[in-house]
Short mmCIF file of the C-alpha atoms (twelve columns), coordinates in Angstrom:
data_MODEL
# 
_entry.id   MODEL 
# 
loop_
_atom_site.group_PDB 
_atom_site.id 
_atom_site.type_symbol 
_atom_site.label_atom_id 
_atom_site.label_alt_id 
_atom_site.label_comp_id 
_atom_site.label_asym_id 
_atom_site.label_seq_id 
_atom_site.Cartn_x 
_atom_site.Cartn_y 
_atom_site.Cartn_z 
_atom_site.pdbx_PDB_model_num 
ATOM 1   C CA . MET A 1   -5.213  -17.203 23.927 1 
ATOM 2   C CA . THR A 2   -5.978  -20.332 21.828 1 
ATOM 3   C CA . THR A 3   -5.884  -20.470 18.167 1 
ATOM 4   C CA . GLN A 4   -9.637  -20.921 18.185 1 
ATOM 5   C CA . GLN A 5   -10.144 -17.707 20.001 1 
ATOM 6   C CA . LEU A 6   -7.783  -15.894 17.408 1 
ATOM 7   C CA . THR A 7   -9.620  -17.391 14.492 1 
ATOM 8   C CA . GLU A 8   -12.980 -16.060 16.119 1 
ATOM 9   C CA . GLN A 9   -11.603 -12.667 16.357 1 
ATOM 10  C CA . ILE A 10  -10.489 -12.783 12.875 1 
ATOM 11  C CA . ILE A 11  -13.989 -13.725 11.624 1 
ATOM 12  C CA . LYS A 12  -15.554 -11.097 14.008 1 
ATOM 13  C CA . LYS A 13  -13.341 -8.280  12.767 1 
ATOM 14  C CA . LYS A 14  -13.068 -9.387  9.232  1 
ATOM 15  C CA . SER A 15  -9.271  -8.687  9.651  1 
ATOM 16  C CA . PHE A 16  -6.145  -10.761 10.060 1 
ATOM 17  C CA . LEU A 17  -4.072  -7.650  10.467 1 
ATOM 18  C CA . CYS A 18  -1.072  -7.464  12.786 1 
ATOM 19  C CA . ILE A 19  0.350   -4.007  13.578 1 
ATOM 20  C CA . GLY A 20  4.046   -3.859  14.405 1 
ATOM 21  C CA . LEU A 21  4.860   -1.253  17.214 1 
ATOM 22  C CA . ASP A 22  8.453   -0.512  16.283 1 
ATOM 23  C CA . VAL A 23  8.829   2.764   17.771 1 
ATOM 24  C CA . ASP A 24  11.852  4.998   16.823 1 
ATOM 25  C CA . LEU A 25  11.919  8.345   18.647 1 
ATOM 26  C CA . ASN A 26  13.503  9.806   15.525 1 
ATOM 27  C CA . LYS A 27  10.310  9.111   13.594 1 
ATOM 28  C CA . ILE A 28  7.532   9.878   15.812 1 
ATOM 29  C CA . PRO A 29  5.791   13.233  15.943 1 
ATOM 30  C CA . GLN A 30  7.776   15.879  17.634 1 
ATOM 31  C CA . HIS A 31  5.192   17.111  20.197 1 
ATOM 32  C CA . LEU A 32  5.235   13.678  21.834 1 
ATOM 33  C CA . LEU A 33  8.783   14.127  22.792 1 
ATOM 34  C CA . GLN A 34  7.490   16.596  25.341 1 
ATOM 35  C CA . THR A 35  5.595   14.000  27.017 1 
ATOM 36  C CA . GLU A 36  6.832   11.964  30.271 1 
ATOM 37  C CA . ASP A 37  6.934   8.650   28.111 1 
ATOM 38  C CA . PRO A 38  6.858   9.498   24.447 1 
ATOM 39  C CA . ILE A 39  7.034   5.837   23.370 1 
ATOM 40  C CA . PHE A 40  3.983   4.733   25.448 1 
ATOM 41  C CA . GLU A 41  2.078   7.746   24.524 1 
ATOM 42  C CA . PHE A 42  2.712   6.995   20.753 1 
ATOM 43  C CA . ASN A 43  1.810   3.329   21.197 1 
ATOM 44  C CA . LYS A 44  -1.376  4.331   23.160 1 
ATOM 45  C CA . ALA A 45  -2.495  6.630   20.487 1 
ATOM 46  C CA . ILE A 46  -1.975  4.056   17.752 1 
ATOM 47  C CA . ILE A 47  -3.779  1.327   19.645 1 
ATOM 48  C CA . ASP A 48  -6.741  3.602   20.478 1 
ATOM 49  C CA . ALA A 49  -7.190  4.475   16.888 1 
ATOM 50  C CA . THR A 50  -6.519  0.957   15.228 1 
ATOM 51  C CA . HIS A 51  -7.677  -1.732  17.684 1 
ATOM 52  C CA . HIS A 52  -10.899 -2.385  15.956 1 
ATOM 53  C CA . LEU A 53  -9.165  -2.882  12.634 1 
ATOM 54  C CA . CYS A 54  -6.568  -5.448  13.828 1 
ATOM 55  C CA . VAL A 55  -6.438  -8.766  15.667 1 
ATOM 56  C CA . SER A 56  -2.786  -8.566  16.788 1 
ATOM 57  C CA . TYR A 57  -0.015  -6.156  17.844 1 
ATOM 58  C CA . LYS A 58  3.673   -6.960  17.578 1 
ATOM 59  C CA . PRO A 59  6.250   -4.761  19.531 1 
ATOM 60  C CA . ASN A 60  9.752   -5.599  18.151 1 
ATOM 61  C CA . THR A 61  11.571  -5.584  21.557 1 
ATOM 62  C CA . ALA A 62  14.745  -4.114  19.966 1 
ATOM 63  C CA . PHE A 63  13.019  -0.821  19.649 1 
ATOM 64  C CA . TYR A 64  12.493  -0.640  23.299 1 
ATOM 65  C CA . GLU A 65  15.701  -2.312  24.477 1 
ATOM 66  C CA . ALA A 66  17.658  0.331   22.621 1 
ATOM 67  C CA . TYR A 67  16.352  3.036   25.131 1 
ATOM 68  C CA . GLY A 68  17.464  1.113   28.251 1 
ATOM 69  C CA . LEU A 69  15.273  0.941   31.356 1 
ATOM 70  C CA . LYS A 70  12.810  3.725   30.019 1 
ATOM 71  C CA . GLY A 71  12.221  1.613   26.825 1 
ATOM 72  C CA . TRP A 72  11.623  -1.382  28.756 1 
ATOM 73  C CA . LYS A 73  9.130   0.320   31.044 1 
ATOM 74  C CA . ALA A 74  7.397   1.595   28.049 1 
ATOM 75  C CA . LEU A 75  7.127   -1.926  26.651 1 
ATOM 76  C CA . GLU A 76  5.656   -3.063  29.952 1 
ATOM 77  C CA . LYS A 77  3.098   -0.227  29.983 1 
ATOM 78  C CA . THR A 78  2.145   -1.045  26.362 1 
ATOM 79  C CA . ILE A 79  1.453   -4.669  27.017 1 
ATOM 80  C CA . ASN A 80  -0.387  -3.832  30.204 1 
ATOM 81  C CA . TYR A 81  -2.497  -1.353  28.510 1 
ATOM 82  C CA . LEU A 82  -3.432  -3.926  25.719 1 
ATOM 83  C CA . ASN A 83  -4.102  -6.766  28.125 1 
ATOM 84  C CA . LYS A 84  -6.349  -4.506  30.315 1 
ATOM 85  C CA . ASN A 85  -8.371  -2.648  27.590 1 
ATOM 86  C CA . HIS A 86  -8.260  -5.239  24.691 1 
ATOM 87  C CA . PRO A 87  -7.898  -8.709  26.072 1 
ATOM 88  C CA . ASP A 88  -9.120  -10.071 22.814 1 
ATOM 89  C CA . ILE A 89  -6.066  -8.753  20.949 1 
ATOM 90  C CA . PHE A 90  -3.339  -11.352 20.203 1 
ATOM 91  C CA . THR A 91  0.031   -9.921  21.376 1 
ATOM 92  C CA . ILE A 92  3.519   -10.858 20.092 1 
ATOM 93  C CA . ALA A 93  6.799   -10.109 21.631 1 
ATOM 94  C CA . ASP A 94  8.968   -10.053 18.583 1 
ATOM 95  C CA . ALA A 95  12.176  -10.883 20.482 1 
ATOM 96  C CA . LYS A 96  13.669  -13.697 18.188 1 
ATOM 97  C CA . ARG A 97  15.276  -15.289 21.217 1 
ATOM 98  C CA . GLY A 98  17.087  -18.664 20.869 1 
ATOM 99  C CA . ASP A 99  19.180  -20.579 23.452 1 
ATOM 100 C CA . ILE A 100 19.309  -23.788 25.286 1 
ATOM 101 C CA . GLY A 101 17.783  -25.249 28.436 1 
ATOM 102 C CA . ASN A 102 17.332  -22.950 31.439 1 
ATOM 103 C CA . THR A 103 18.046  -19.856 29.402 1 
ATOM 104 C CA . SER A 104 15.089  -20.375 27.131 1 
ATOM 105 C CA . THR A 105 12.918  -21.128 30.042 1 
ATOM 106 C CA . MET A 106 13.964  -17.811 31.654 1 
ATOM 107 C CA . TYR A 107 13.271  -15.990 28.275 1 
ATOM 108 C CA . ALA A 108 9.905   -17.602 28.112 1 
ATOM 109 C CA . LYS A 109 9.078   -16.550 31.742 1 
ATOM 110 C CA . ALA A 110 10.131  -12.955 30.920 1 
ATOM 111 C CA . PHE A 111 7.634   -12.705 28.081 1 
ATOM 112 C CA . PHE A 112 4.861   -15.228 28.988 1 
ATOM 113 C CA . GLU A 113 4.654   -14.609 32.789 1 
ATOM 114 C CA . ASP A 114 6.151   -11.257 33.691 1 
ATOM 115 C CA . LEU A 115 5.024   -9.326  30.662 1 
ATOM 116 C CA . ALA A 116 2.083   -11.723 29.742 1 
ATOM 117 C CA . PHE A 117 2.437   -11.714 26.092 1 
ATOM 118 C CA . ASP A 118 0.300   -14.347 24.151 1 
ATOM 119 C CA . SER A 119 3.406   -15.389 22.038 1 
ATOM 120 C CA . VAL A 120 7.141   -14.770 21.289 1 
ATOM 121 C CA . THR A 121 9.281   -15.200 18.259 1 
ATOM 122 C CA . VAL A 122 12.208  -17.557 18.435 1 
ATOM 123 C CA . ALA A 123 15.019  -18.506 16.176 1 
ATOM 124 C CA . PRO A 124 15.451  -22.336 15.730 1 
ATOM 125 C CA . TYR A 125 19.083  -22.712 14.763 1 
ATOM 126 C CA . MET A 126 20.076  -24.385 18.073 1 
ATOM 127 C CA . GLY A 127 17.353  -27.135 17.637 1 
ATOM 128 C CA . LYS A 128 14.535  -28.513 19.717 1 
ATOM 129 C CA . ASP A 129 16.141  -27.844 23.116 1 
ATOM 130 C CA . SER A 130 16.160  -24.130 22.376 1 
ATOM 131 C CA . VAL A 131 12.510  -24.056 21.354 1 
ATOM 132 C CA . GLU A 132 10.696  -26.699 23.539 1 
ATOM 133 C CA . PRO A 133 10.980  -24.721 26.835 1 
ATOM 134 C CA . PHE A 134 8.846   -21.946 25.163 1 
ATOM 135 C CA . LEU A 135 6.376   -24.545 24.018 1 
ATOM 136 C CA . ALA A 136 5.850   -25.764 27.633 1 
ATOM 137 C CA . PHE A 137 3.739   -22.804 28.563 1 
ATOM 138 C CA . LYS A 138 -0.064  -23.516 28.282 1 
ATOM 139 C CA . ASP A 139 -2.161  -21.392 25.927 1 
ATOM 140 C CA . LYS A 140 1.020   -19.535 24.928 1 
ATOM 141 C CA . HIS A 141 2.473   -19.663 21.289 1 
ATOM 142 C CA . THR A 142 5.860   -19.902 20.018 1 
ATOM 143 C CA . ILE A 143 6.471   -18.307 16.669 1 
ATOM 144 C CA . MET A 144 9.425   -19.811 14.995 1 
ATOM 145 C CA . LEU A 145 11.420  -18.175 12.122 1 
ATOM 146 C CA . ALA A 146 10.899  -20.452 9.020  1 
ATOM 147 C CA . LEU A 147 11.515  -18.463 5.892  1 
ATOM 148 C CA . THR A 148 12.223  -14.700 6.295  1 
ATOM 149 C CA . SER A 149 11.645  -11.800 4.055  1 
ATOM 150 C CA . ASN A 150 15.229  -10.389 4.113  1 
ATOM 151 C CA . GLN A 151 17.642  -10.888 1.373  1 
ATOM 152 C CA . GLY A 152 20.117  -12.845 3.560  1 
ATOM 153 C CA . ALA A 153 17.490  -15.492 3.865  1 
ATOM 154 C CA . PHE A 154 19.013  -17.045 0.714  1 
ATOM 155 C CA . ASP A 155 22.315  -17.479 2.585  1 
ATOM 156 C CA . PHE A 156 21.100  -20.497 4.547  1 
ATOM 157 C CA . GLN A 157 17.246  -20.933 4.518  1 
ATOM 158 C CA . THR A 158 16.967  -22.053 0.875  1 
ATOM 159 C CA . LYS A 159 20.114  -24.054 0.665  1 
ATOM 160 C CA . LEU A 160 19.672  -27.747 -0.348 1 
ATOM 161 C CA . VAL A 161 20.637  -30.211 2.342  1 
ATOM 162 C CA . ASP A 162 20.383  -33.876 1.136  1 
ATOM 163 C CA . GLY A 163 18.324  -32.612 -1.748 1 
ATOM 164 C CA . LYS A 164 15.830  -30.632 0.365  1 
ATOM 165 C CA . GLU A 165 15.665  -27.040 1.225  1 
ATOM 166 C CA . LEU A 166 16.782  -26.286 4.743  1 
ATOM 167 C CA . TYR A 167 13.682  -24.273 5.838  1 
ATOM 168 C CA . LYS A 168 11.504  -27.253 4.783  1 
ATOM 169 C CA . GLN A 169 13.682  -29.634 7.001  1 
ATOM 170 C CA . VAL A 170 13.207  -27.088 9.823  1 
ATOM 171 C CA . LEU A 171 9.508   -27.033 9.413  1 
ATOM 172 C CA . GLU A 172 9.187   -30.884 9.332  1 
ATOM 173 C CA . THR A 173 11.485  -31.394 12.257 1 
ATOM 174 C CA . SER A 174 9.567   -28.961 14.371 1 
ATOM 175 C CA . LYS A 175 6.422   -31.005 13.993 1 
ATOM 176 C CA . SER A 176 7.946   -33.775 16.071 1 
ATOM 177 C CA . TRP A 177 8.734   -31.598 19.154 1 
ATOM 178 C CA . ASN A 178 6.877   -31.676 22.331 1 
ATOM 179 C CA . ASN A 179 3.835   -29.414 22.274 1 
ATOM 180 C CA . SER A 180 4.365   -28.552 18.739 1 
ATOM 181 C CA . GLU A 181 0.642   -27.652 18.440 1 
ATOM 182 C CA . ASN A 182 1.644   -24.449 20.119 1 
ATOM 183 C CA . LEU A 183 3.968   -23.483 17.100 1 
ATOM 184 C CA . MET A 184 3.312   -20.629 14.616 1 
ATOM 185 C CA . TYR A 185 5.791   -19.757 11.988 1 
ATOM 186 C CA . VAL A 186 7.275   -16.617 10.447 1 
ATOM 187 C CA . VAL A 187 7.181   -16.718 6.589  1 
ATOM 188 C CA . GLY A 188 8.050   -13.545 4.660  1 
ATOM 189 C CA . ALA A 189 5.600   -12.040 2.237  1 
ATOM 190 C CA . THR A 190 8.348   -11.558 -0.402 1 
ATOM 191 C CA . LYS A 191 8.583   -15.266 -0.565 1 
ATOM 192 C CA . ALA A 192 4.796   -15.665 -1.672 1 
ATOM 193 C CA . GLU A 193 5.686   -18.379 -4.206 1 
ATOM 194 C CA . TYR A 194 6.968   -20.614 -1.453 1 
ATOM 195 C CA . PHE A 195 3.697   -20.602 0.575  1 
ATOM 196 C CA . ALA A 196 2.111   -23.566 -1.416 1 
ATOM 197 C CA . ASP A 197 5.048   -25.852 -0.629 1 
ATOM 198 C CA . ILE A 198 4.926   -24.558 3.152  1 
ATOM 199 C CA . ARG A 199 1.266   -25.558 3.366  1 
ATOM 200 C CA . LYS A 200 1.977   -28.957 2.359  1 
ATOM 201 C CA . ILE A 201 4.076   -29.309 5.339  1 
ATOM 202 C CA . ILE A 202 2.107   -27.417 7.918  1 
ATOM 203 C CA . PRO A 203 -1.355  -27.083 6.403  1 
ATOM 204 C CA . SER A 204 -3.233  -25.467 9.438  1 
ATOM 205 C CA . SER A 205 -0.675  -23.618 11.523 1 
ATOM 206 C CA . PHE A 206 -0.765  -19.970 11.881 1 
ATOM 207 C CA . LEU A 207 1.840   -17.993 9.795  1 
ATOM 208 C CA . LEU A 208 3.039   -14.649 10.806 1 
ATOM 209 C CA . VAL A 209 3.806   -12.775 7.672  1 
ATOM 210 C CA . PRO A 210 5.917   -9.631  7.496  1 
ATOM 211 C CA . GLY A 211 6.931   -7.709  4.564  1 
ATOM 212 C CA . VAL A 212 3.575   -6.707  3.054  1 
ATOM 213 C CA . GLY A 213 3.778   -2.998  1.573  1 
ATOM 214 C CA . ALA A 214 7.056   -1.430  2.536  1 
ATOM 215 C CA . GLN A 215 9.097   -4.615  1.677  1 
ATOM 216 C CA . GLY A 216 7.203   -5.238  -1.450 1 
ATOM 217 C CA . GLY A 217 5.080   -8.249  -0.603 1 
ATOM 218 C CA . LYS A 218 1.498   -8.556  -1.856 1 
ATOM 219 C CA . LEU A 219 -1.362  -9.322  0.215  1 
ATOM 220 C CA . GLN A 220 -3.319  -11.104 -2.542 1 
ATOM 221 C CA . ASP A 221 -0.499  -13.498 -3.410 1 
ATOM 222 C CA . VAL A 222 0.189   -14.539 0.244  1 
ATOM 223 C CA . CYS A 223 -3.438  -15.262 0.599  1 
ATOM 224 C CA . LYS A 224 -3.720  -17.121 -2.532 1 
ATOM 225 C CA . TYR A 225 -0.955  -19.624 -1.573 1 
ATOM 226 C CA . GLY A 226 -0.874  -19.316 2.233  1 
ATOM 227 C CA . MET A 227 -4.448  -19.156 3.410  1 
ATOM 228 C CA . SER A 228 -5.620  -22.206 5.194  1 
ATOM 229 C CA . LYS A 229 -9.166  -23.460 6.208  1 
ATOM 230 C CA . ASN A 230 -8.993  -21.504 9.509  1 
ATOM 231 C CA . VAL A 231 -7.401  -18.565 7.561  1 
ATOM 232 C CA . GLY A 232 -4.078  -19.208 9.426  1 
ATOM 233 C CA . LEU A 233 -2.481  -15.924 8.614  1 
ATOM 234 C CA . LEU A 234 -1.436  -12.757 10.583 1 
ATOM 235 C CA . ILE A 235 -0.275  -10.275 8.080  1 
ATOM 236 C CA . ASN A 236 2.000   -7.688  9.796  1 
ATOM 237 C CA . SER A 237 2.459   -4.043  8.721  1 
ATOM 238 C CA . SER A 238 4.723   -1.811  10.880 1 
ATOM 239 C CA . ARG A 239 6.237   1.289   9.202  1 
ATOM 240 C CA . GLY A 240 3.460   1.381   6.591  1 
ATOM 241 C CA . ILE A 241 0.897   2.057   9.345  1 
ATOM 242 C CA . ILE A 242 2.507   3.659   12.302 1 
ATOM 243 C CA . TYR A 243 4.494   6.224   10.405 1 
ATOM 244 C CA . ALA A 244 1.825   7.156   7.933  1 
ATOM 245 C CA . SER A 245 2.162   10.696  9.420  1 
ATOM 246 C CA . GLN A 246 4.753   12.537  11.675 1 
ATOM 247 C CA . LYS A 247 2.127   15.339  12.378 1 
ATOM 248 C CA . GLU A 248 -0.328  15.651  15.077 1 
ATOM 249 C CA . ASP A 249 -3.001  13.494  12.902 1 
ATOM 250 C CA . PHE A 250 -0.554  10.519  13.078 1 
ATOM 251 C CA . ALA A 251 -2.994  8.338   14.787 1 
ATOM 252 C CA . GLN A 252 -5.831  9.045   12.330 1 
ATOM 253 C CA . ALA A 253 -3.411  8.545   9.495  1 
ATOM 254 C CA . ALA A 254 -2.341  5.198   10.825 1 
ATOM 255 C CA . ALA A 255 -6.129  4.214   11.161 1 
ATOM 256 C CA . ALA A 256 -6.569  5.107   7.621  1 
ATOM 257 C CA . LYS A 257 -3.636  2.963   6.457  1 
ATOM 258 C CA . ALA A 258 -4.943  0.063   8.694  1 
ATOM 259 C CA . LYS A 259 -8.421  0.502   7.409  1 
ATOM 260 C CA . ASP A 260 -7.314  0.047   3.870  1 
ATOM 261 C CA . LEU A 261 -5.588  -3.304  4.640  1 
ATOM 262 C CA . GLN A 262 -8.538  -4.438  6.672  1 
ATOM 263 C CA . GLN A 263 -10.981 -3.638  3.817  1 
ATOM 264 C CA . GLN A 264 -8.796  -5.720  1.512  1 
ATOM 265 C CA . MET A 265 -8.805  -8.547  3.922  1 
ATOM 266 C CA . GLU A 266 -12.645 -8.292  4.238  1 
ATOM 267 C CA . VAL A 267 -12.953 -8.669  0.525  1 
ATOM 268 C CA . ILE A 268 -10.677 -11.762 0.656  1 
ATOM 269 C CA . LEU A 269 -12.287 -13.463 3.589  1 
ATOM 270 C CA . ASN A 270 -15.807 -12.875 1.971  1 
ATOM 271 C CA . ASN A 271 -14.686 -14.641 -1.079 1 
ATOM 272 C CA . LYS A 272 -12.864 -17.451 0.663  1 
# 
């Protein structure tokens, strides 16, 4: 999927919502545990109830890897279901991979070719030769960690190096890498005041923004400082949507939460 196609979906659906599919068997409705594949059945119900309200889904692979082969199979079934039934949805493998050379190429093949995700998250700490193998894939996107929403982000990301915050140096350096037009960036919603500076460096790149809702980030603040001419934002909500209810009405409750966010986004887009 191209960024132009993603932007078209945002305009069509009046939404830039990304729903995180972080499935914890301890939190899903109990009746699903009796099914053959509880993880997939949960995801399928969430997708069926919310696909018209969002433009992206983001499974965090750790929540599938934790359950071994069964979890990985559930992830495979989930992405296959999305690609078959909702090919207009932008899919993100939240894997935060990062290694060099052939290892990165193999990670990229796993998510882009075998599982056919549109994008994957990566950690840039090892530099360009850990990220460029992902960028080599046509019409696929690499979403690089830039400024995250966790408290530990201040340990390194905002430290001054030669008078400039490290995350800004990471952003500026990444623009020089091969196929950097395929880069997107993770910027946490709890750092809303940083978006203005980030947009000076990458004015039109798409930003994946976690942290709205459960982590305290405010949608309006993110949009005020982070929205670009082509919108350029994917606002992720995971727990706040998918665990809105642990009863049999969980999918309807998730849809209601997603609808609330989508309506807020519609107002923002109409006033853009």
